[in-house]
Phi, psi and omega in degrees: 000141181238141177260122182238134179253131176241149176233128176251140176236147183206192180305137187305326183272355184265139178220094182299147176291126182302320180294319179295320178293320177300317178299319179296320180292317178297325179293329180271344183293139176252155180306320182291346175291331178058042178282131179257319183213152173227135174233132186228135173235134184243138177226160177303120178077004182207141175228133175252127181240129171248119180245136176252119184234147173275129178193153177288326182233145181299322182295323177294319178296319180296316180298318180292321179295318180295321178295320177299318177300316179295316179298320181295315180296312183286335183263004183235109187303320184284359173261012175303134182093354178262154178215160178270123180284150172283132179234000000 
């Protein structure tokens, strides 16, 4: 299992609800992502996501986590204006 950290940035005054964001991420997760756990902290204009994924290599887990982040942003209307930071 690998721990991957993602950072989302958005409008300065917006602070998504962590539980609601977790639900959105689980809704976008695919079986092949092999996500085991999600932990989310939200701040005005920034969200930190820690995802635990099963994978043989850390880079594969990182790629799948980033793709999940992108799918969640594009597939969730209330995340319009948010983006995945490069880490």
